[in-house]
C-alpha positions in Angstrom: 0.0 0.0 0.0 1.5 3.4 -0.9 2.0 6.3 1.5 -1.0 8.3 0.1 -3.4 5.5 1.0 -1.9 5.2 4.5 -2.3 9.0 4.8 -6.0 8.8 3.8 -6.6 6.0 6.3 -4.9 7.9 9.1 -6.7 11.1 8.2 -9.9 9.2 8.3 -9.0 7.9 11.7 -8.5 11.4 13.0 -11.3 13.3 11.2 -14.0 10.7 10.5 -14.7 8.3 7.7 -17.5 9.9 5.7 -15.3 11.1 2.8 -12.0 9.3 3.4 -13.5 5.9 3.9 -14.8 5.6 0.4 -11.6 7.1 -1.0 -9.3 4.6 0.9 -11.4 1.6 -0.3 -11.4 2.8 -3.9 -7.7 3.5 -3.8 -7.0 0.1 -2.2 -9.1 -1.7 -4.8 -6.9 -0.2 -7.5 -3.7 -1.2 -5.7 -4.4 -4.9 -5.5 -7.5 -6.1 -7.4 -6.6 -9.8 -7.0 -6.3 -9.7 -3.2 -8.9 -7.3 -2.0 -12.2 -5.7 -2.6 -12.1 -5.2 -6.4 -15.2 -4.4 -8.4 -17.9 -7.1 -7.9 -16.0 -8.8 -5.0 -16.8 -8.1 -1.4 -15.2 -9.0 1.9 -18.2 -11.1 2.7 -17.2 -14.8 3.2 -18.2 -18.0 5.0 -14.7 -19.5 4.4 -11.9 -17.7 6.1 -9.3 -20.1 4.7 -9.5 -18.4 1.3 -8.5 -15.0 2.7 -5.1 -13.4 2.0 -2.8 -12.8 4.9 -3.8 -9.1 4.9 -7.6 -9.8 4.9 -7.5 -12.6 7.6 -5.3 -10.4 9.8 -7.7 -7.5 9.3 -10.6 -9.8 10.2 -8.8 -10.8 13.4 -8.1 -7.2 14.3 -11.8 -6.3 13.6 -12.9 -9.1 15.9 -10.4 -8.7 18.6 -9.5 -4.9 18.7 -11.7 -2.8 16.5 -12.5 -0.5 19.4 -8.9 -0.1 20.5 -6.4 2.6 19.5 -4.5 2.2 16.3 -1.3 1.4 18.1 -3.0 -1.3 20.1 -4.5 -2.8 17.0 -0.9 -3.0 15.7 0.3 -4.7 18.9 -2.6 -7.2 18.6 -1.7 -7.8 14.9 1.9 -8.5 15.7 0.9 -11.5 17.9 -0.2 -13.4 14.8 2.9 -12.4 12.9 5.2 -13.4 15.8 3.4 -16.7 16.3 3.7 -17.5 12.6 7.5 -16.8 12.7 8.4 -18.3 16.1 9.2 -21.8 14.8 6.7 -23.5 17.1 4.4 -25.6 14.9 1.6 -25.5 17.5 1.3 -21.7 16.9 1.0 -22.1 13.1 3.6 -21.6 10.5 1.9 -18.9 8.4 -0.3 -15.9 9.3 -3.6 -17.5 8.2 -2.7 -20.8 10.1 -1.8 -18.8 13.3 -5.0 -16.8 13.2 -7.3 -19.7 12.5 -5.8 -22.1 15.0 -8.6 -23.4 17.2 -9.2 -21.5 20.4 -6.4 -19.0 19.8 -8.3 -15.9 18.6 -11.7 -16.1 20.3 -13.5 -14.0 17.6 -13.1 -17.0 15.2 -14.6 -19.5 17.7 -17.9 -21.0 16.4 -19.8 -19.7 19.5 -18.3 -16.2 19.6 -20.7 -13.4 18.7 -18.0 -11.6 16.7 -17.6 -14.5 14.3 -20.7 -13.5 12.3 -19.4 -9.9 12.1 -16.1 -11.2 10.7 -18.0 -12.8 7.8 -19.1 -9.4 6.5 -17.1 -6.7 8.4 -17.7 -3.9 5.9 -21.5 -4.1 6.4 -21.0 -4.0 10.2 -18.7 -1.0 10.5 -17.1 0.1 7.2 -14.9 2.8 8.9 -13.3 0.4 11.5 -13.0 -2.3 8.8 -10.9 0.1 6.7 -8.8 1.0 9.7 -8.2 -2.7 10.4 -7.2 -3.2 6.8 -4.6 -0.4 7.1 -3.3 -1.8 10.4 -3.0 -5.3 8.9 -1.0 -3.8 6.0 1.3 -1.9 8.5 1.9 -5.1 10.4 2.7 -7.1 7.3 4.9 -4.6 5.6 7.0 -3.9 8.7 6.5 -0.1 8.6 5.4 0.0 12.2 7.7 -2.5 13.8 8.5 -0.3 16.8 5.3 -1.6 18.4 6.5 -5.2 17.9 8.2 -6.4 21.1 7.8 -10.1 20.3 4.3 -10.4 21.8 2.6 -13.7 21.0 -0.3 -13.6 23.4 -2.6 -11.1 25.1 -5.8 -10.9 27.1 -8.1 -8.0 28.1 -7.2 -6.1 31.2 -10.9 -6.1 32.1 -10.9 -9.8 32.8 -11.8 -10.6 36.4 -9.6 -13.7 36.4 -6.6 -13.8 34.0 -6.1 -17.0 32.0 -3.9 -19.7 33.5 -1.4 -19.5 30.7 -0.7 -15.8 31.6 0.7 -16.9 35.0 2.7 -19.9 33.6 6.4 -19.9 33.5 6.2 -20.1 29.7 5.1 -16.4 29.4 7.0 -13.2 29.8 4.9 -10.1 30.3 5.6 -7.4 27.7 5.3 -3.7 28.8 4.3 -0.8 26.6 5.0 2.0 29.0 4.2 4.7 26.4 0.7 3.2 25.9 0.0 1.8 29.4 -3.0 4.0 30.1 -4.6 3.6 26.6 -4.1 -0.1 26.0 -7.0 -2.4 27.0 -4.9 -5.6 26.8 -2.0 -7.1 28.6 0.6 -8.6 26.3 3.0 -11.6 26.7 5.8 -13.3 24.8 5.9 -17.1 24.8 9.4 -18.4 25.7 
């Protein structure tokens, strides 16, 4: 994705999506008609396994972090990239595999209310969907790697009881001091 499209997406994030949202989608369609929302093709699906890395990552961000800050969306996105690259087969060996591993990203669980939203995210919230697409692109192209601290796991700070894995000796807590007040999640790196 070129810089102009990223600028449109970030401007939309700051000033609202009414005008910029449509421009960003149209520009993105022109950039990569085979991968994304080209004329006559929508993001609606019932088979996530056919998504490109960018689209499956954007769906995951939409389901897991669409109401978070842009930086936190990136931090969440890097968990999938880091899992795919960590050499641990149980985490998946590619982005799509890491994202779709059973019970890993709850928004893809059959019984999760977000799953249906992921099947047609543009109709649910076109603005946040376009922001998630931009964030996925930023994760995949490495342009925002400062937010990548090797995190592989996370959970919501709001949980009354943190998951057992978060307290295991296999996890190291990752701090984001510059974002500690705004982030809604706690991040970890698997050893």
